N, CA and C atoms as a LAMMPS dump frame, in Angstrom:
ITEM: TIMESTEP
0
ITEM: NUMBER OF ATOMS
555
ITEM: BOX BOUNDS ff ff ff
-5.0000000000000000e+02 5.0000000000000000e+02
-5.0000000000000000e+02 5.0000000000000000e+02
-5.0000000000000000e+02 5.0000000000000000e+02
ITEM: ATOMS id mol type element x y z
1 1 1 N -312.403 395.456 -216.311
2 1 2 C -312.223 394.92 -214.974
3 1 3 C -313.501 394.177 -214.577
4 2 1 N -313.333 392.971 -214.139
5 2 2 C -314.469 392.129 -213.738
6 2 3 C -314.912 392.467 -212.316
7 3 1 N -316.194 392.281 -212.031
8 3 2 C -316.696 392.572 -210.694
9 3 3 C -316.209 391.555 -209.665
10 4 1 N -315.62 390.423 -210.119
11 4 2 C -315.063 389.457 -209.175
12 4 3 C -313.655 389.856 -208.741
13 5 1 N -313.132 390.934 -209.3
14 5 2 C -311.8 391.387 -208.926
15 5 3 C -311.756 391.727 -207.447
16 6 1 N -310.578 391.564 -206.868
17 6 2 C -310.353 391.869 -205.462
18 6 3 C -309.419 393.067 -205.386
19 7 1 N -309.736 393.968 -204.477
20 7 2 C -308.92 395.161 -204.278
21 7 3 C -308.289 395.082 -202.898
22 8 1 N -306.984 395.369 -202.837
23 8 2 C -306.275 395.456 -201.563
24 8 3 C -305.851 396.898 -201.362
25 9 1 N -306.253 397.476 -200.249
26 9 2 C -305.839 398.832 -199.891
27 9 3 C -305.054 398.733 -198.583
28 10 1 N -303.719 398.619 -198.674
29 10 2 C -302.908 398.395 -197.474
30 10 3 C -302.754 399.622 -196.578
31 11 1 N -303.1 400.802 -197.081
32 11 2 C -303.024 402.043 -196.306
33 11 3 C -304.356 402.764 -196.474
34 12 1 N -305.393 402.231 -195.869
35 12 2 C -306.77 402.633 -196.197
36 12 3 C -307.128 404.064 -195.842
37 13 1 N -306.485 404.64 -194.861
38 13 2 C -306.837 406.016 -194.494
39 13 3 C -308.314 406.123 -194.207
40 14 1 N -309.004 407.006 -194.916
41 14 2 C -310.427 407.212 -194.659
42 14 3 C -311.332 406.273 -195.451
43 15 1 N -310.776 405.285 -196.127
44 15 2 C -311.575 404.239 -196.747
45 15 3 C -312.166 404.55 -198.104
46 16 1 N -311.693 405.584 -198.765
47 16 2 C -312.27 405.958 -200.055
48 16 3 C -312.063 404.884 -201.119
49 17 1 N -310.865 404.29 -201.175
50 17 2 C -310.6 403.24 -202.169
51 17 3 C -311.513 402.044 -201.923
52 18 1 N -311.642 401.64 -200.671
53 18 2 C -312.517 400.506 -200.351
54 18 3 C -313.967 400.82 -200.668
55 19 1 N -314.415 402.033 -200.382
56 19 2 C -315.787 402.417 -200.703
57 19 3 C -316.024 402.338 -202.207
58 20 1 N -315.127 402.89 -202.987
59 20 2 C -315.283 402.839 -204.445
60 20 3 C -315.261 401.399 -204.954
61 21 1 N -314.437 400.565 -204.335
62 21 2 C -314.37 399.162 -204.747
63 21 3 C -315.694 398.445 -204.486
64 22 1 N -316.269 398.631 -203.305
65 22 2 C -317.539 397.936 -203.036
66 22 3 C -318.682 398.518 -203.854
67 23 1 N -318.614 399.813 -204.155
68 23 2 C -319.649 400.411 -205
69 23 3 C -319.629 399.824 -206.404
70 24 1 N -318.456 399.357 -206.834
71 24 2 C -318.355 398.74 -208.164
72 24 3 C -318.547 397.226 -208.093
73 25 1 N -318.978 396.732 -206.926
74 25 2 C -319.298 395.32 -206.783
75 25 3 C -318.112 394.436 -206.455
76 26 1 N -316.993 395.002 -206.159
77 26 2 C -315.79 394.22 -205.881
78 26 3 C -315.657 393.892 -204.402
79 27 1 N -314.83 392.925 -204.132
80 27 2 C -314.433 392.592 -202.764
81 27 3 C -313.18 393.406 -202.472
82 28 1 N -313.118 393.985 -201.283
83 28 2 C -311.938 394.758 -200.916
84 28 3 C -311.451 394.369 -199.531
85 29 1 N -310.157 394.336 -199.407
86 29 2 C -309.496 394.112 -198.13
87 29 3 C -308.692 395.364 -197.826
88 30 1 N -308.772 395.824 -196.595
89 30 2 C -308.049 397.043 -196.237
90 30 3 C -307.317 396.865 -194.92
91 31 1 N -306.311 397.713 -194.737
92 31 2 C -305.528 397.72 -193.508
93 31 3 C -305.049 399.148 -193.267
94 32 1 N -304.796 399.47 -192.022
95 32 2 C -304.178 400.743 -191.686
96 32 3 C -303.663 400.654 -190.263
97 33 1 N -302.543 401.272 -190.013
98 33 2 C -301.951 401.252 -188.682
99 33 3 C -302.761 402.119 -187.705
100 34 1 N -303.464 403.113 -188.218
101 34 2 C -304.225 404.035 -187.389
102 34 3 C -305.598 403.443 -187.056
103 35 1 N -305.906 403.249 -185.767
104 35 2 C -307.207 402.672 -185.397
105 35 3 C -308.394 403.53 -185.843
106 36 1 N -308.249 404.849 -185.837
107 36 2 C -309.339 405.703 -186.301
108 36 3 C -309.56 405.508 -187.797
109 37 1 N -308.493 405.374 -188.558
110 37 2 C -308.627 405.13 -190.001
111 37 3 C -309.358 403.812 -190.254
112 38 1 N -309.021 402.78 -189.49
113 38 2 C -309.717 401.5 -189.655
114 38 3 C -311.194 401.635 -189.316
115 39 1 N -311.504 402.389 -188.279
116 39 2 C -312.9 402.592 -187.892
117 39 3 C -313.653 403.353 -188.985
118 40 1 N -313.06 404.408 -189.506
119 40 2 C -313.702 405.178 -190.58
120 40 3 C -313.934 404.286 -191.795
121 41 1 N -312.92 403.517 -192.172
122 41 2 C -313.069 402.61 -193.321
123 41 3 C -314.187 401.61 -193.081
124 42 1 N -314.258 401.081 -191.87
125 42 2 C -315.301 400.116 -191.528
126 42 3 C -316.687 400.743 -191.673
127 43 1 N -316.853 401.932 -191.12
128 43 2 C -318.156 402.6 -191.183
129 43 3 C -318.537 402.911 -192.625
130 44 1 N -317.587 403.386 -193.407
131 44 2 C -317.886 403.752 -194.797
132 44 3 C -318.279 402.556 -195.656
133 45 1 N -317.839 401.364 -195.273
134 45 2 C -318.037 400.201 -196.135
135 45 3 C -319.035 399.19 -195.593
136 46 1 N -319.735 399.524 -194.523
137 46 2 C -320.733 398.625 -193.951
138 46 3 C -322.124 399.217 -194.13
139 47 1 N -323.112 398.35 -194.146
140 47 2 C -324.498 398.817 -194.216
141 47 3 C -324.888 399.407 -192.867
142 48 1 N -325.609 400.498 -192.931
143 48 2 C -326.108 401.165 -191.736
144 48 3 C -327.629 401.201 -191.83
145 49 1 N -328.279 400.746 -190.791
146 49 2 C -329.732 400.82 -190.703
147 49 3 C -330.081 402.26 -190.333
148 50 1 N -330.613 403.003 -191.281
149 50 2 C -330.886 404.432 -191.096
150 50 3 C -331.866 404.661 -189.948
151 51 1 N -332.899 403.848 -189.878
152 51 2 C -333.896 403.996 -188.804
153 51 3 C -333.237 403.766 -187.44
154 52 1 N -332.418 402.738 -187.337
155 52 2 C -331.715 402.461 -186.08
156 52 3 C -330.726 403.581 -185.754
157 53 1 N -330.086 404.124 -186.767
158 53 2 C -329.126 405.215 -186.542
159 53 3 C -329.836 406.437 -185.951
160 54 1 N -330.982 406.774 -186.511
161 54 2 C -331.729 407.918 -185.981
162 54 3 C -332.216 407.653 -184.554
163 55 1 N -332.611 406.429 -184.299
164 55 2 C -333.043 406.048 -182.952
165 55 3 C -331.872 406.152 -181.972
166 56 1 N -330.7 405.707 -182.392
167 56 2 C -329.503 405.794 -181.541
168 56 3 C -329.169 407.25 -181.248
169 57 1 N -329.289 408.1 -182.247
170 57 2 C -329.021 409.529 -182.037
171 57 3 C -329.956 410.103 -180.973
172 58 1 N -331.231 409.727 -181.028
173 58 2 C -332.19 410.212 -180.015
174 58 3 C -331.811 409.715 -178.625
175 59 1 N -331.395 408.444 -178.519
176 59 2 C -330.999 407.911 -177.212
177 59 3 C -329.77 408.639 -176.674
178 60 1 N -328.794 408.847 -177.54
179 60 2 C -327.565 409.535 -177.122
180 60 3 C -327.89 410.97 -176.7
181 61 1 N -328.746 411.625 -177.448
182 61 2 C -329.12 413.008 -177.107
183 61 3 C -329.801 413.07 -175.75
184 62 1 N -330.699 412.134 -175.507
185 62 2 C -331.406 412.099 -174.22
186 62 3 C -330.41 411.916 -173.068
187 63 1 N -329.472 410.982 -173.223
188 63 2 C -328.471 410.775 -172.168
189 63 3 C -327.558 411.993 -172.029
190 64 1 N -327.126 412.531 -173.144
191 64 2 C -326.231 413.696 -173.132
192 64 3 C -326.847 414.839 -172.33
193 65 1 N -328.129 415.078 -172.544
194 65 2 C -328.809 416.178 -171.849
195 65 3 C -328.955 415.936 -170.345
196 66 1 N -329.002 414.671 -169.925
197 66 2 C -329.184 414.388 -168.495
198 66 3 C -327.865 414.365 -167.726
199 67 1 N -326.761 414.126 -168.41
200 67 2 C -325.467 414.055 -167.723
201 67 3 C -324.955 415.45 -167.382
202 68 1 N -324.398 415.549 -166.197
203 68 2 C -323.745 416.799 -165.799
204 68 3 C -322.273 416.782 -166.176
205 69 1 N -321.717 415.582 -166.263
206 69 2 C -320.286 415.445 -166.516
207 69 3 C -320.027 414.072 -167.107
208 70 1 N -318.82 413.845 -167.486
209 70 2 C -318.4 412.548 -167.989
210 70 3 C -316.957 412.327 -167.595
211 71 1 N -316.454 411.145 -167.836
212 71 2 C -315.048 410.869 -167.538
213 71 3 C -314.187 411.609 -168.542
214 72 1 N -313.396 412.518 -168.037
215 72 2 C -312.519 413.272 -168.926
216 72 3 C -311.333 412.398 -169.294
217 73 1 N -311.021 412.346 -170.567
218 73 2 C -309.919 411.482 -170.993
219 73 3 C -308.584 412.006 -170.472
220 74 1 N -307.68 411.088 -170.247
221 74 2 C -306.345 411.443 -169.793
222 74 3 C -305.509 411.777 -171.028
223 75 1 N -305.65 413.011 -171.484
224 75 2 C -304.953 413.468 -172.679
225 75 3 C -303.952 414.543 -172.266
226 76 1 N -302.719 414.361 -172.677
227 76 2 C -301.683 415.327 -172.358
228 76 3 C -302.036 416.672 -172.978
229 77 1 N -301.965 417.721 -172.19
230 77 2 C -302.199 419.092 -172.662
231 77 3 C -303.583 419.311 -173.279
232 78 1 N -304.574 418.62 -172.771
233 78 2 C -305.928 418.753 -173.34
234 78 3 C -306.416 420.199 -173.3
235 79 1 N -305.992 420.947 -172.286
236 79 2 C -306.447 422.338 -172.161
237 79 3 C -305.825 423.252 -173.213
238 80 1 N -304.795 422.776 -173.899
239 80 2 C -304.234 423.545 -175.012
240 80 3 C -305.092 423.404 -176.263
241 81 1 N -305.855 422.314 -176.324
242 81 2 C -306.614 422.003 -177.537
243 81 3 C -308.097 422.296 -177.421
244 82 1 N -308.616 422.37 -176.186
245 82 2 C -310.05 422.588 -175.984
246 82 3 C -310.291 423.588 -174.865
247 83 1 N -311.369 424.318 -175.008
248 83 2 C -311.81 425.204 -173.932
249 83 3 C -312.419 424.335 -172.826
250 84 1 N -312.409 424.813 -171.571
251 84 2 C -312.934 424 -170.455
252 84 3 C -314.361 423.506 -170.67
253 85 1 N -315.255 424.367 -171.15
254 85 2 C -316.644 423.935 -171.372
255 85 3 C -316.742 422.894 -172.481
256 86 1 N -315.869 422.99 -173.466
257 86 2 C -315.852 422.017 -174.555
258 86 3 C -315.41 420.658 -174.034
259 87 1 N -314.437 420.647 -173.139
260 87 2 C -313.962 419.385 -172.548
261 87 3 C -315.111 418.692 -171.819
262 88 1 N -315.864 419.45 -171.033
263 88 2 C -316.999 418.882 -170.297
264 88 3 C -318.027 418.329 -171.279
265 89 1 N -318.356 419.082 -172.317
266 89 2 C -319.355 418.636 -173.291
267 89 3 C -318.899 417.385 -174.037
268 90 1 N -317.635 417.347 -174.432
269 90 2 C -317.116 416.158 -175.115
270 90 3 C -317.131 414.943 -174.188
271 91 1 N -316.81 415.153 -172.916
272 91 2 C -316.835 414.049 -171.949
273 91 3 C -318.258 413.514 -171.771
274 92 1 N -319.237 414.397 -171.714
275 92 2 C -320.637 413.981 -171.61
276 92 3 C -321.058 413.191 -172.85
277 93 1 N -320.669 413.679 -174.01
278 93 2 C -321.03 413.008 -175.249
279 93 3 C -320.363 411.645 -175.343
280 94 1 N -319.122 411.583 -174.955
281 94 2 C -318.398 410.303 -174.95
282 94 3 C -319.099 409.3 -174.028
283 95 1 N -319.514 409.764 -172.867
284 95 2 C -320.24 408.907 -171.923
285 95 3 C -321.559 408.436 -172.519
286 96 1 N -322.273 409.336 -173.182
287 96 2 C -323.573 408.991 -173.77
288 96 3 C -323.423 407.955 -174.881
289 97 1 N -322.388 408.082 -175.703
290 97 2 C -322.163 407.108 -176.776
291 97 3 C -321.704 405.776 -176.2
292 98 1 N -320.896 405.819 -175.161
293 98 2 C -320.377 404.587 -174.542
294 98 3 C -321.479 403.684 -174.014
295 99 1 N -322.644 404.235 -173.75
296 99 2 C -323.77 403.435 -173.244
297 99 3 C -324.455 402.621 -174.337
298 100 1 N -324.14 402.895 -175.598
299 100 2 C -324.728 402.145 -176.714
300 100 3 C -324.049 400.784 -176.847
301 101 1 N -324.8 399.776 -177.238
302 101 2 C -324.236 398.457 -177.503
303 101 3 C -323.398 398.51 -178.779
304 102 1 N -322.298 397.771 -178.812
305 102 2 C -321.453 397.776 -180.021
306 102 3 C -322.231 397.325 -181.257
307 103 1 N -322.092 398.092 -182.336
308 103 2 C -322.772 397.789 -183.603
309 103 3 C -322.194 398.695 -184.683
310 104 1 N -322.633 398.485 -185.918
311 104 2 C -322.238 399.389 -187.003
312 104 3 C -322.714 400.809 -186.722
313 105 1 N -323.894 400.932 -186.133
314 105 2 C -324.431 402.255 -185.811
315 105 3 C -323.575 402.923 -184.733
316 106 1 N -323.159 402.163 -183.728
317 106 2 C -322.307 402.725 -182.685
318 106 3 C -320.973 403.17 -183.277
319 107 1 N -320.443 402.395 -184.212
320 107 2 C -319.211 402.81 -184.884
321 107 3 C -319.416 404.128 -185.618
322 108 1 N -320.587 404.299 -186.234
323 108 2 C -320.909 405.561 -186.888
324 108 3 C -320.938 406.7 -185.866
325 109 1 N -321.491 406.441 -184.696
326 109 2 C -321.508 407.46 -183.639
327 109 3 C -320.086 407.861 -183.252
328 110 1 N -319.186 406.885 -183.155
329 110 2 C -317.791 407.197 -182.782
330 110 3 C -317.07 407.983 -183.871
331 111 1 N -317.303 407.638 -185.114
332 111 2 C -316.693 408.391 -186.22
333 111 3 C -317.223 409.827 -186.207
334 112 1 N -318.509 409.98 -185.962
335 112 2 C -319.111 411.304 -185.891
336 112 3 C -318.549 412.084 -184.71
337 113 1 N -318.364 411.41 -183.588
338 113 2 C -317.76 412.039 -182.412
339 113 3 C -316.369 412.569 -182.746
340 114 1 N -315.592 411.77 -183.444
341 114 2 C -314.24 412.18 -183.816
342 114 3 C -314.249 413.45 -184.666
343 115 1 N -315.143 413.498 -185.636
344 115 2 C -315.235 414.678 -186.502
345 115 3 C -315.676 415.906 -185.704
346 116 1 N -316.636 415.722 -184.812
347 116 2 C -317.112 416.847 -183.997
348 116 3 C -316.026 417.328 -183.045
349 117 1 N -315.268 416.39 -182.471
350 117 2 C -314.185 416.761 -181.553
351 117 3 C -313.131 417.58 -182.288
352 118 1 N -312.84 417.202 -183.504
353 118 2 C -311.863 417.955 -184.308
354 118 3 C -312.384 419.373 -184.571
355 119 1 N -313.638 419.483 -184.955
356 119 2 C -314.208 420.796 -185.256
357 119 3 C -314.308 421.681 -184.013
358 120 1 N -314.506 421.071 -182.856
359 120 2 C -314.648 421.828 -181.608
360 120 3 C -313.293 422.213 -181.01
361 121 1 N -312.232 421.685 -181.557
362 121 2 C -310.902 421.93 -180.988
363 121 3 C -310.383 423.31 -181.361
364 122 1 N -309.295 423.68 -180.721
365 122 2 C -308.62 424.933 -181.026
366 122 3 C -307.579 424.753 -182.13
367 123 1 N -307.568 423.597 -182.752
368 123 2 C -306.613 423.334 -183.834
369 123 3 C -306.895 424.257 -185.012
370 124 1 N -305.851 424.621 -185.702
371 124 2 C -305.968 425.483 -186.866
372 124 3 C -306.699 424.723 -187.972
373 125 1 N -307.861 425.189 -188.399
374 125 2 C -308.653 424.455 -189.401
375 125 3 C -308.022 424.437 -190.79
376 126 1 N -306.97 425.21 -190.995
377 126 2 C -306.322 425.254 -192.31
378 126 3 C -305.406 424.062 -192.563
379 127 1 N -305.132 423.275 -191.521
380 127 2 C -304.2 422.156 -191.651
381 127 3 C -304.875 420.85 -191.26
382 128 1 N -304.522 419.766 -191.95
383 128 2 C -305.126 418.47 -191.631
384 128 3 C -304.538 417.866 -190.366
385 129 1 N -303.299 418.199 -190.051
386 129 2 C -302.701 417.721 -188.808
387 129 3 C -303.001 418.738 -187.714
388 130 1 N -303.13 418.298 -186.481
389 130 2 C -303.47 419.248 -185.416
390 130 3 C -302.316 420.206 -185.112
391 131 1 N -302.556 421.468 -185.4
392 131 2 C -301.598 422.539 -185.137
393 131 3 C -302.378 423.684 -184.523
394 132 1 N -301.867 424.183 -183.416
395 132 2 C -302.525 425.351 -182.813
396 132 3 C -302.089 426.596 -183.542
397 133 1 N -303.038 427.438 -183.882
398 133 2 C -302.654 428.681 -184.56
399 133 3 C -302.008 429.654 -183.579
400 134 1 N -301.12 430.463 -184.089
401 134 2 C -300.573 431.555 -183.301
402 134 3 C -301.588 432.682 -183.415
403 135 1 N -302.46 432.755 -182.432
404 135 2 C -303.595 433.667 -182.509
405 135 3 C -303.173 435.128 -182.509
406 136 1 N -301.948 435.417 -182.032
407 136 2 C -301.487 436.8 -182.051
408 136 3 C -301.068 437.214 -183.461
409 137 1 N -300.562 436.268 -184.242
410 137 2 C -300.078 436.586 -185.589
411 137 3 C -301.123 436.337 -186.663
412 138 1 N -302.027 435.405 -186.409
413 138 2 C -302.984 434.993 -187.429
414 138 3 C -304.399 435.269 -186.941
415 139 1 N -305.14 435.96 -187.74
416 139 2 C -306.546 436.219 -187.405
417 139 3 C -307.392 435.111 -188.023
418 140 1 N -307.884 434.217 -187.2
419 140 2 C -308.741 433.132 -187.66
420 140 3 C -310.1 433.323 -187.005
421 141 1 N -311.101 433.272 -187.821
422 141 2 C -312.446 433.392 -187.27
423 141 3 C -312.737 432.164 -186.436
424 142 1 N -312.987 432.357 -185.174
425 142 2 C -313.309 431.258 -184.258
426 142 3 C -314.734 431.454 -183.784
427 143 1 N -315.599 430.619 -184.237
428 143 2 C -316.962 430.673 -183.746
429 143 3 C -317.021 429.889 -182.437
430 144 1 N -317.944 430.269 -181.621
431 144 2 C -318.157 429.531 -180.387
432 144 3 C -319.007 428.305 -180.723
433 145 1 N -318.377 427.148 -180.691
434 145 2 C -319.064 425.92 -181.081
435 145 3 C -319.752 425.27 -179.896
436 146 1 N -320.927 424.793 -180.158
437 146 2 C -321.603 423.951 -179.181
438 146 3 C -321.385 422.522 -179.635
439 147 1 N -320.849 421.697 -178.772
440 147 2 C -320.461 420.337 -179.127
441 147 3 C -321.638 419.534 -179.654
442 148 1 N -322.786 419.592 -178.97
443 148 2 C -323.909 418.781 -179.447
444 148 3 C -324.313 419.19 -180.857
445 149 1 N -324.361 420.464 -181.146
446 149 2 C -324.753 420.949 -182.472
447 149 3 C -323.767 420.45 -183.535
448 150 1 N -322.485 420.514 -183.252
449 150 2 C -321.484 419.994 -184.189
450 150 3 C -321.7 418.504 -184.429
451 151 1 N -321.924 417.766 -183.348
452 151 2 C -322.125 416.324 -183.441
453 151 3 C -323.383 416.001 -184.249
454 152 1 N -324.475 416.645 -183.913
455 152 2 C -325.744 416.372 -184.585
456 152 3 C -325.677 416.742 -186.072
457 153 1 N -325.093 417.883 -186.392
458 153 2 C -324.968 418.295 -187.794
459 153 3 C -324.117 417.299 -188.58
460 154 1 N -323.019 416.852 -187.985
461 154 2 C -322.152 415.884 -188.654
462 154 3 C -322.871 414.55 -188.826
463 155 1 N -323.631 414.142 -187.819
464 155 2 C -324.376 412.89 -187.887
465 155 3 C -325.412 412.942 -189.019
466 156 1 N -326.146 414.039 -189.093
467 156 2 C -327.155 414.195 -190.147
468 156 3 C -326.486 414.143 -191.518
469 157 1 N -325.359 414.801 -191.652
470 157 2 C -324.617 414.778 -192.91
471 157 3 C -324.173 413.356 -193.265
472 158 1 N -323.683 412.626 -192.275
473 158 2 C -323.256 411.24 -192.506
474 158 3 C -324.437 410.358 -192.916
475 159 1 N -325.571 410.526 -192.252
476 159 2 C -326.759 409.733 -192.581
477 159 3 C -327.23 410.034 -193.997
478 160 1 N -327.17 411.295 -194.401
479 160 2 C -327.559 411.65 -195.775
480 160 3 C -326.682 410.918 -196.794
481 161 1 N -325.408 410.769 -196.495
482 161 2 C -324.52 410.029 -197.395
483 161 3 C -324.965 408.572 -197.51
484 162 1 N -325.322 407.968 -196.393
485 162 2 C -325.785 406.577 -196.42
486 162 3 C -327.107 406.459 -197.17
487 163 1 N -327.986 407.428 -197.001
488 163 2 C -329.261 407.401 -197.731
489 163 3 C -329.024 407.499 -199.231
490 164 1 N -328.062 408.296 -199.645
491 164 2 C -327.74 408.417 -201.07
492 164 3 C -327.188 407.115 -201.633
493 165 1 N -326.541 406.312 -200.8
494 165 2 C -325.99 405.034 -201.241
495 165 3 C -327.003 403.902 -201.178
496 166 1 N -328.124 404.114 -200.504
497 166 2 C -329.07 403.019 -200.27
498 166 3 C -329.612 402.418 -201.56
499 167 1 N -329.71 403.189 -202.618
500 167 2 C -330.211 402.663 -203.883
501 167 3 C -329.248 401.731 -204.586
502 168 1 N -327.989 401.732 -204.181
503 168 2 C -326.977 400.887 -204.823
504 168 3 C -326.693 399.629 -204.017
505 169 1 N -327.458 399.394 -202.958
506 169 2 C -327.136 398.309 -202.02
507 169 3 C -327.157 396.917 -202.644
508 170 1 N -327.924 396.727 -203.715
509 170 2 C -328 395.396 -204.33
510 170 3 C -326.685 394.985 -204.974
511 171 1 N -325.924 395.928 -205.478
512 171 2 C -324.697 395.59 -206.192
513 171 3 C -323.43 395.845 -205.385
514 172 1 N -323.574 396.121 -204.118
515 172 2 C -322.402 396.384 -203.297
516 172 3 C -321.535 395.14 -203.135
517 173 1 N -320.23 395.367 -203.177
518 173 2 C -319.288 394.307 -202.87
519 173 3 C -319.129 394.209 -201.363
520 174 1 N -318.127 393.488 -200.952
521 174 2 C -317.866 393.297 -199.521
522 174 3 C -316.513 393.909 -199.179
523 175 1 N -316.398 394.408 -197.946
524 175 2 C -315.135 394.967 -197.457
525 175 3 C -314.782 394.302 -196.136
526 176 1 N -313.486 394.132 -195.928
527 176 2 C -313.042 393.509 -194.678
528 176 3 C -311.673 394.047 -194.288
529 177 1 N -311.548 394.394 -193.021
530 177 2 C -310.256 394.815 -192.484
531 177 3 C -309.415 393.566 -192.277
532 178 1 N -308.188 393.593 -192.793
533 178 2 C -307.325 392.411 -192.69
534 178 3 C -306.069 392.659 -191.86
535 179 1 N -306.018 393.788 -191.195
536 179 2 C -304.877 393.998 -190.319
537 179 3 C -304.523 395.444 -190.088
538 180 1 N -303.471 395.586 -189.308
539 180 2 C -302.977 396.921 -188.947
540 180 3 C -301.722 397.288 -189.71
541 181 1 N -300.889 396.328 -189.978
542 181 2 C -299.572 396.595 -190.54
543 181 3 C -299.446 395.976 -191.921
544 182 1 N -299.308 396.816 -192.932
545 182 2 C -299.25 396.337 -194.321
546 182 3 C -298.089 395.391 -194.574
547 183 1 N -297.067 395.444 -193.744
548 183 2 C -295.908 394.555 -193.951
549 183 3 C -296.24 393.1 -193.675
550 184 1 N -297.336 392.858 -192.963
551 184 2 C -297.671 391.49 -192.554
552 184 3 C -298.97 390.986 -193.157
553 185 1 N -299.393 391.548 -194.258
554 185 2 C -300.647 391.11 -194.882
555 185 3 C -300.451 389.803 -195.626
């Protein structure tokens, strides 16, 4: 397979195919109907300035600590999925990230927010789709999560992945989102 080959991933999901394609020096085009999947694919396949990412994390942390509240999203049955204090913390974090200027780093912050929100939820961690466990029938260890700690730990983990890829940056291919619906590519 030549490095000039082009890869099309019409159902990109979390962007693994596109990431592998650019790591092998290929050009890749991806699409997905899910906006979060497109965002994850974008973050995984774009260069991230590690120094700027760490600086953004410090700015977000500073704002997060000063906010008492944030705009709570209009989500149906949100109280079924999150504890009240978790809702407040997620709203503060969302507000703190929203103050950042749009960039690849900001997209990384949003992907990290999504992962932290999932971990902080009451969803059953044994399933990839959000399902509430029947806590009376199933004993699941539920730790009391602090939203900022989940966010920061996930961010550090994500940055470590980018640092591990930094040595391959010279041979990276290019990735581009080409749409939402694979039927119209």
